[in-house]
C-alpha positions in Angstrom: -20.0 13.5 7.2 -20.0 14.3 10.9 -22.6 11.7 11.7 -20.5 9.0 9.8 -17.4 10.1 11.5 -19.1 9.8 14.9 -19.9 6.2 14.0 -16.3 5.5 13.2 -16.6 5.5 9.4 -14.2 7.1 7.0 -14.7 8.1 3.4 -12.8 7.2 0.4 -11.6 4.1 -1.4 -10.0 1.3 0.6 -6.3 1.0 0.2 -5.0 -1.8 -2.1 -1.8 -2.2 0.0 -2.9 -4.4 2.8 -0.4 -5.3 5.6 0.7 -8.6 4.0 1.3 -7.0 0.6 3.3 -4.2 2.2 5.4 -6.7 4.2 6.1 -8.7 1.1 7.0 -5.6 -0.8 9.4 -4.4 1.9 11.1 -7.8 2.0 11.5 -7.9 -1.8 12.8 -4.4 -1.9 15.4 -5.2 0.8 16.6 -8.1 -1.4 17.2 -5.6 -4.2 14.3 -6.3 -6.5 13.1 -3.4 -8.7 9.9 -1.6 -7.8 8.5 -2.4 -11.3 9.0 -6.1 -10.7 7.5 -6.0 -7.2 4.5 -4.0 -8.4 3.7 -6.4 -11.2 4.0 -9.4 -8.8 1.7 -7.8 -6.3 -0.7 -6.5 -9.0 -0.5 -2.8 -7.9 0.8 0.2 -9.7 4.3 1.5 -9.2 2.8 4.7 -7.8 0.8 2.8 -5.2 3.9 0.9 -4.2 6.1 4.0 -3.9 3.5 5.7 -1.9 3.0 2.8 0.5 6.8 2.4 1.0 7.2 6.2 1.6 4.4 6.2 4.2 6.1 3.5 6.3 9.6 5.0 6.3 
């Protein structure tokens, strides 16, 4: 792990919430759409969406 970290690598699965999806989700949430509708439209789980929104606030 130390050797990988020294090369700039990180472990784990890549996030499904990339910057453009997150921006779209924030805009739709600001308009008053429900989290369920936004999550279905962006093809992510509600938990993923809640987590991403909480991390940015």
